[in-house]
N, C-alpha and C positions, 0 to 999 in steps of 0.2 A: 416164263411161266407167270400166271396171274395169281399172286398170293392173297389169301383172305385178309380182309381189313379188320382192325381192332373194333369191335362193335361199340365200345364205350366212346372211343375217339370219333367214330362215325356219327353216333347220336349227338355228341357234344358239338361237332362241326355243323351238323344240320340245325341244331338249336341256336348256335351262335349266329348262323346266317339269317335265320328267321328273326331273331331279336334285333340284329343290326338293320335289316330292312325295315322292321317296324319302327325302330328309333329314328331312322332317316326320314321315314314318311311323316312322322308325328312331331318332328323337331320344331317345326314352325308353330304348331298348336300348343305344345307343352313348354313351359318356361324351364329355366335351369333347376328350380327347386320343386318342380312338379313331382308328387310322390311316385306316380307311375313311371315317370322318366328315371327317377333315382333307382327304382327297383330294376328296370331294364338294364341300366348301366352297371348295377351291381351284378346282375345275372351274366352280362356279357363278360365282365372281368373274371368272374368265377369260371366260366366256360373256357376262356383263354388260358387261365392258369391250369385247368384240368388237362387241356390239350397239350400244353407245353410240358407238363409233368409226365404225361403218357408218352410223348415222343422222345423225352429225354431217356426213357427206359428202353427205347428201341436199340437193337444190336444189329450190326451189319450181317447180312447173310452171305456166307462163304461156301463155296462148293469144294468139298474135299475130293481129292483124286481117288478114283477107284470105287466111288459110291454111285450106285445107279440113280437114274432120274426119279424112279418111283420112291426109293428110300429117302432121297433128298426132299421130295414133296411131302412124304410122311413126317419127316423130322420137322419141317417148317410148319406143317399143320399142327403138330403137337405143341410146338413152341407158341404159336399164336393162340391155341386153345388154353394153354397155361396162362398166358397174358390175359386172355378174356376172363378166365376163372378168377385170377387175382383181382381184376377190376370189378367183377361181379361181387366178389367177397367184400371188397371195400364199400361198394354200394349197399350191400346187405348190412354191414356194420353201421353205416351212416343211417340207413332206414331204421335199424333197431334202436339207435340212439334217439332218433326223432320220435319213435313209438314210446320209448321210456319217458321222454320229456312230456309227451302228450298224456301218458298215464299219470305222471306226477301232477300235471295240471288238472286232470280229471279228479284226482283224489282231493285236491283242495277246493274243487268247484263247489261242493255243498257248503263249505265254510264261507266261501265268497258269496254264494247265494244267500246264506243266512245273514251275513253282514249287510248285503245289499238290501234285503228285506227290512232289516232294522233301520238302516239309513233312510229307506223309503218311508217307513212309519214315522221316523223322527221328522222327515221333511214334511209329511202331511200334518203332523202335529204343529210344527212351526208355521205352516201356512194357515192353519186354523187360528193360531194365536195372532198372526198378522192380521187376519180378517177381523177378529174380535177387536184388536187394538184400532184398526182402521175405523170400525163402526163406532167405537167409543170416541175416537178423535173427531169423527163427523158430528156425533152428538154434542161434544164439547164445543165445537165451532158454532153449532146452532144455538146452544145456550148462551155463548158469548155474544153472538149477534143480537139475540133477544135482550140481553142485559145492556148492551150498548145502545139499543134503540129505546130502552125504557126511560121515560122522563124522570127527572129528579125534582121533588117538591121540597122547598125550604119552609118548614112550619114556623120556626122561630128564628129570630136573629141570633147569630152566634155570639157567645159570651166568652170573655177572656179573663183568666185569673193568673196572676204571677205566682209561680211556684217558689217555695222556699229554696234557697241556694243549697241546702243540705239534702234535699229530697233525692237528687240523682245519686249522691253517695250512699244514702240509706238504702235506696232501691238496689244498688249494686251489691252492697254488703248482704242484704236480705237474699238476693239471688244466689250468691256464693254459699251462704249458710244453708239454704234450702237444697242446693246441689249436694253439699257434703252430707246432709241428713238423708237425702234420697239414696246416695251411694252406700252409706252405712246400713240403711234399712235393707237394701237389696242384698248386700253381703251377709247380713245377719239372717235374712230369710233363707238364703242358700245353705246356710249351716244349721238351720233351725231343726229340721227333721231329717236325720240320716238313718232312720230306722229301716229294718228289712222286714217287709210284710209278705213278699212273694218269693217263690223259688228262684226266679230270674234275678231279683234284687240281691238275694243271698249269694248266688253264684258270682255276680259281678263284684260284690263288695268283699267277699271272703275268699274267693278264688278256688273253691272246691265244688265238684258237681253235687247237686242235691239229689239224693237217692230216696228221699221220703219227705212228704209234707203231712204232718199229723194235725188234725183239727183240734181246736180248743174244746175240751170236753167237760160236761157237767160231771161225768163219771170217768175219770182219767184211766182207771185201771181196768184191764180186761178181766172178766170173771174167770178165775181159775177152776171153778167147779162146773160151770155150764158154758158151753160155746154158744155165743149169741151172734146173730148177723146184724152188725151195726156199722155205721160209717167209719168209726174208729177201728174196729176189727178189720174192715176192708183196707184201710190205710196201712195198718201194720202188716197185712198179708202182702201188699205190694212191696213193702220194705223187705220182708223175709224172703219173698220170692226172688228179688234181685240178689240178695246175699247168697241164697242157695244156688243161683245160676252161675255165680262166679266162684263157687267153692274150690274148684280145682286150681284157681289162680291165687288163692289166699296162701299166706305164709303160715301154714298150720291151722288147727281148728279154732284157735283162740281169737276172740273179738272183744276188744276193750271199748266200752262205751264211756266217752270222755268229753269234757267241756272245760273251758277256762272259767266260766261263771259258776257261781255256787248254786243258783236256783234255776238252771236251764232245764231241769227235768231228766237228768241222767238215770236216776234210780227207776223211775217209772218206765222210761224207754227200755232200759235193760230188762226189766221184768216182763213187759208186754212183748218185746222182741223174742225173748226166750219162749214165752207161751206160744207165740205165733209160729216160730220155727218147729216146735214140738208138734203142734196141731197139723202142720204141713207134712209130718212124717219123719222129722229128724230126731236123732238122739242128742239131747241137750243137757249140759250141766251148767247151772247158773251159780255164780260165785259172787258173794258180797265182798269185794276187795276195798270197800270204803272203810278202812280201819280208823277213820277220824270220827265219823258220825254214822254208824251202820243203821240202816232202816229197811233194807230189802226184805228181811224176814216178815215185816208187817204186811207186805202185799199178799202173803199166803197164809196169814194167821199163825205163823210159827214162832218159836221162842229162840232167841239168840243166846245160846249157851256156848259150848265149844264149837270152834269153826276153823276158818283159815289161819287165824293167828296161832292156834294150838298146833295145826299141821306144820306150819313153817318153823315153829319153835321146837318141834320134836315131841310134844306132849301128847299128840293123838295122831291117828291115821285117817285116811279118807273114809274107810269103812266105819270109823267111830263117829264121824260128824255128819255124814251125808244124810239128807232128809228127803222124804217124798213130798210132792207139792199138790197132789190131786190131779195133775195134768199128765196124761199118758205120755211117756217118753221124756219127761222133764224131772231132773233131780236138782237139789239145792244144797249148797254149803254156805252157812252163815259166816259172818265176820269173826265171831268169837269175841273174846275180851280184848278191846283195843289196847295195843302196847303204846309206849311213849314214842318210840321211833319205828314206825312201820317200814320206812325206806330200807332199813337194815335187814328186815325180814324178806322184803321183796328182792334184795340183791343176793340172798343166800342160795346155796346149791339146792336146798330143798324146794325152792320155787321152781327151778328148772326141772327137777325130778317130778314135781307135781304136774307140770305142763306136759311132760313126756308121757306120764302114766295115763293122764286123762285123755290125751290124744289117741291112745290105743283103743279106747272103748266108747268115745263120744264123737258124734259128727261135728258138734259145735260146743265151744266153751265160752260162755258169755260172762264178762266180768264188769261189775260196777266199779266206780272209782271216785275219789274225792275231787274237789275243784282243782283243775290243773293250773289255774292262775294264783292259787293260794298255797298249795303244797307241791312238793316234788314227787309225790307218790305216782301220779298219772304218767309222768315221763319215764320213770323206772319201769312201771308196768307196761307201757307202750314198747319200750326197748325189749322187754321179755316176750311179750305176746306177739308183736310185729304187725298186728292188724288193728286199726282204730276206726271207730265210727264217731264222728264229731257231732255234738248237739249244739244248736243255737236256738234261742227263744225268739220267735217271731214278734215283731213290734218293738224290738230293742236294737239300737244301733250297735255295730261291732265296737268292742272296747279295745283299749290299748293292750290289756291283758290277753285278749283273744289273739291278737296279731302276734304277740310275743310267744304264746303257747304254740301257735301253728308253726312259727319259724323254728321253735325248738324241735318240734316233731320232724320237720323237714331236715334239720341238721342230723337227727338220729337216723334218718333214712328209713323210717317205718312206712308201712303200706297204709295210707289213709284211704279207706274204702270209699268214703263220701261223707256228705253233710246231711243231717236230718234237721229239718226246720220244724221245731216243736211248737205247740200251742198256736197254730195258724188260725187266723180268723176264717170262719166258714166261707165267706165271700171270696177269700184269697186261696181257697183250697179246691182245685178243679175236681178232685176225686169225690169230695163231699157233695159238691154241687150236682155232679152227674148222678151220684147215688140217690140223693133225695128227689131229683127231678125225674129219673127214669126207672129206678128200681125199688124205691122204698115201698110203694103200694103193693107191688107184686110180692115182695118179701114178707110184708105183713099178712098178705092173703095166704101164703103157704106156711109161714112159720109163726104167725101171731105177732102181737105187738111186743116190742122190747123197750127197755129204758132209753131215755134220750141220750144220744151219744155226743152231741155237740151243742155248744152255746150259740144262741142267736145274738144279734147286735144288742148291746146294752145289758146282757145278763152277766151275773157275777160268777166268777170261777172259784171253786173252793180251794183252800190252801192245799198244796201238794204234800 
């Protein structure tokens, strides 16, 4: 009986024969290391291995007694079909592996193409540089040839004078002295001006994100009686908008306005920020927690009588000391009579109770504070309130006290919302520049003229 052949083996034997005939015919033309010859030899070896593996799986066919010829043929056909199916399955797996490999190569193809495009652009740029340098070299050669051909005319006879023996030593000493002076001058110039004028400089030198750049203003305070469209009001609105946007991520409603330097403008920023938050629709309570030198009440024309000190000492309640400001949605608690040791009051349980009670009825609690580089009040308040807005005066280099104050805040683990760059020069304040360039005329047309809100170069700023 003629049994069916394994199709995989048949195809491999046919391919092997074709490759052997091709290799034999081209052996004289192709050297031992010819790439096509190496590929053919590798394919021949692979086919030989495939045929050997397939034949090793062959089993002898035996005829069982009592089985009809038709049954024997059927069994043999089934066996060969199973062999063919197994071989086809292997071929399918190999094909799927090749397809997966090709897909991975296709996935990285855009990256390769992008890198190729970059390399091609770099190559074109380098070629252009080489052409320019070649042109300059040719020009230099032409000028050199012209100079070499130019005649030299001697107008006077050369004169000689014998130098003093100490001239060389003096020249050498002068050279080294001038070198030392130059190095010292360069070093001193590098350390001469470390001031921060822009938001980028402040972020690089102080390490906190700048959430507001406030222009230096002829009138620093926002008018609590009338809302006016000014560059200063627009700058504070940017600041208040950012704080309202992250309200859910704050550790409670309290925001402590703090700085290490004494005259960075904390009190003004606290008052204007509270006004801006209230005018944007928030319920705000402003508290003068500067029990060293209270002045926040002056921003609203109020009198500092009983206030925070009396609440913390148990002499008054919130209802007794809270005052209206004239701004809708904004209430105010003054400092009261400054005690000798405010830190003790800030550490009391009444301070914690005050923060809890205020948090139930206000969206924001804004607190002023004394200098963090002079007193410990700001650190205690920061630990209680947990949210801090730092103030830095533009045009002033960061001080050692500021670095120490910031490190202390980090050790306490409080949430530093960001840095406000106060009293920024108009030319360093992008918001002011865009306001005056693109919107000032339209605002004057619709709302009328308002008071000047920022100082130009050379103008004097009034004392805060």
